[in-house]
C-alpha positions as a printed Julia matrix, in Angstrom:
168×3 Matrix{Float64}:
   7.88   -0.71  -24.95
   4.69   -0.47  -23.24
   4.8     1.02  -19.51
   4.24   -1.18  -16.83
   1.16    0.03  -14.38
   2.12   -1.03  -10.78
  -0.75   -1.56   -8.76
  -2.0    -1.93   -5.31
  -3.59   -0.48   -2.14
  -2.28    2.77   -0.43
   0.78    1.79    1.57
   1.52   -1.6    -0.42
   4.84   -0.57   -1.39
   3.97   -0.19   -4.87
   6.04    3.54   -5.16
   8.78    2.04   -3.41
   8.92   -1.09   -5.86
   8.67    1.24   -9.13
  10.88    4.2    -7.83
  14.47    1.97   -7.76
  13.51    0.43  -11.54
  12.66    4.15  -13.0
  16.24    5.46  -11.35
  18.26    2.46  -12.68
  16.69    2.5   -15.99
  17.07    6.38  -16.59
  13.02    6.4   -16.89
  10.55    8.39  -15.28
   7.81    7.14  -12.5
   4.47    8.53  -12.31
   2.8     8.42   -8.9
  -0.74    7.7    -8.56
  -1.13    7.98  -12.45
  -5.22    7.14  -12.01
  -5.27   10.57  -10.59
  -3.03   12.23  -13.05
  -4.59   14.54  -16.01
  -5.22   12.13  -19.01
  -3.7    14.97  -21.44
  -0.46   15.02  -19.47
  -0.35   11.12  -19.05
  -0.19   10.68  -22.6
   2.2    13.5   -23.13
   4.4    11.97  -20.98
   3.99    8.41  -22.35
   4.77    9.86  -26.23
   7.92   11.62  -24.31
   8.92    8.62  -22.87
   8.81    6.78  -26.14
  10.4     9.43  -28.29
  13.48    9.56  -25.9
  13.12    5.66  -25.9
  13.35    5.86  -21.66
  11.1     3.61  -19.73
   7.78    5.07  -17.97
   6.4     3.71  -14.95
   2.92    4.26  -13.99
   1.75    3.53  -10.27
  -1.93    3.62   -9.5
  -4.62    1.76   -7.33
  -6.12    0.15  -10.25
  -5.58   -0.67  -13.58
  -7.73   -0.29  -16.62
 -10.66   -0.8   -16.96
 -11.53   -0.12  -13.32
  -9.34    3.35  -13.76
 -11.72    5.0   -15.95
  -9.99    6.64  -19.13
 -11.58    8.83  -21.52
  -8.91    9.75  -24.54
  -8.97    6.71  -26.66
  -5.28    6.64  -27.69
  -4.52    6.53  -24.04
  -7.05    4.06  -23.12
  -5.98    1.39  -25.79
  -1.95    1.99  -24.73
  -2.94    1.35  -21.21
  -4.91   -1.71  -21.81
  -2.34   -2.92  -23.85
   0.23   -2.42  -21.16
   1.54   -5.09  -18.4
   0.3    -4.88  -14.97
   1.96   -5.85  -12.06
  -0.51   -5.85   -9.04
   0.83   -6.01   -5.34
  -2.14   -8.03   -3.6
  -3.26   -7.49    0.21
  -0.95   -9.32    2.48
  -1.87  -12.88    3.38
  -1.89  -14.03    7.27
   2.18  -14.59    7.43
   3.01  -11.07    5.58
   0.66   -9.36    7.6
   1.97  -10.93   10.83
   5.54   -9.85    9.73
   4.55   -6.53    8.75
   2.59   -5.79   11.91
   5.58   -7.3    14.25
   8.19   -4.88   12.21
   6.45   -1.9    12.65
   5.74   -2.75   16.56
   9.56   -3.5    16.72
  10.4    -0.32   15.07
   8.32    1.5    17.68
  10.07   -0.36   20.38
   6.71   -1.92   21.23
   7.06   -5.6    22.9
   4.5    -8.21   22.04
   4.32  -11.89   21.88
   3.05  -13.81   18.92
   0.0   -14.44   20.99
  -0.95  -10.67   21.04
  -0.1    -9.76   17.67
  -2.09  -12.88   16.39
  -5.27  -11.54   18.55
  -4.7    -8.24   16.72
  -4.34   -9.57   13.17
  -7.88  -11.27   13.92
  -9.45   -7.96   14.41
  -8.27   -5.3    12.05
  -8.58   -4.9     8.51
  -5.97   -7.27    6.18
  -4.46   -4.36    4.18
  -1.53   -2.27    4.16
  -2.61    0.99    5.4
  -4.79   -0.64    8.22
  -1.68   -2.61    9.52
   0.06    1.07    9.39
  -2.6     2.74   11.38
  -2.89   -0.11   13.78
   0.79   -0.22   14.71
   0.7     4.0    14.89
  -2.36    3.88   17.36
  -0.63    1.09   19.49
   2.7     3.25   19.6
   0.64    6.17   20.81
  -0.97    4.46   23.73
   2.38    2.99   24.44
   3.82    6.45   24.8
   0.73    7.82   26.43
   0.82    4.73   28.94
   4.59    4.91   29.12
   4.49    1.39   28.88
   6.12   -0.46   25.98
   4.5    -3.81   27.08
   1.68   -4.58   24.6
  -1.29   -6.71   26.33
  -4.38   -8.06   24.61
  -6.54   -5.73   26.95
  -4.33   -2.89   26.4
  -4.56   -3.51   22.41
  -8.48   -4.1    22.75
  -8.64   -0.73   24.42
  -6.55    1.29   22.03
  -8.0    -0.47   18.76
 -11.65   -0.16   20.26
 -10.81    3.87   20.88
  -9.45    4.3    17.63
 -11.9     2.6    15.42
  -9.81   -0.06   13.96
 -11.01   -3.03   16.12
 -13.58   -5.44   14.39
 -14.72   -8.76   15.49
 -13.22  -11.96   14.33
 -14.86  -13.21   11.39
 -16.76   -9.82   10.69
 -17.09   -8.8     7.12
 -14.89   -5.56    6.03
């Protein structure tokens, strides 16, 4: 059985997706597999095969983007199934940002959330950083209600603001 490679950008939930599967199956998960020693990965692969236990590899990208020098490991990785967690679409990005704001007890109406989403990078890490910057500012201002002017000031100061339609 070929180990699956779970890919996605940082903070996309790729490890949270793989970890329970590894635990339930009695297998092993190697996070940031694309940054690990190829020799160590090759040995982990062989050990998993010999023990008949699943191996889950988590990485930013799958081969061929992930440059693998060991021919045997490269051929095995190229034959492995890949599950890719894509960047969030509009609805998911809005839900994630709203959930993070709610977790930080920041009150923001839909218009403010939509305004923010049109002006930040559309990836999991940027959404998380945006929520953290807005939470820090709300704590500093001692005001948990988020307005467009407050969001604009905070996101500009943190370097997270981009103009709508600007290329990332």
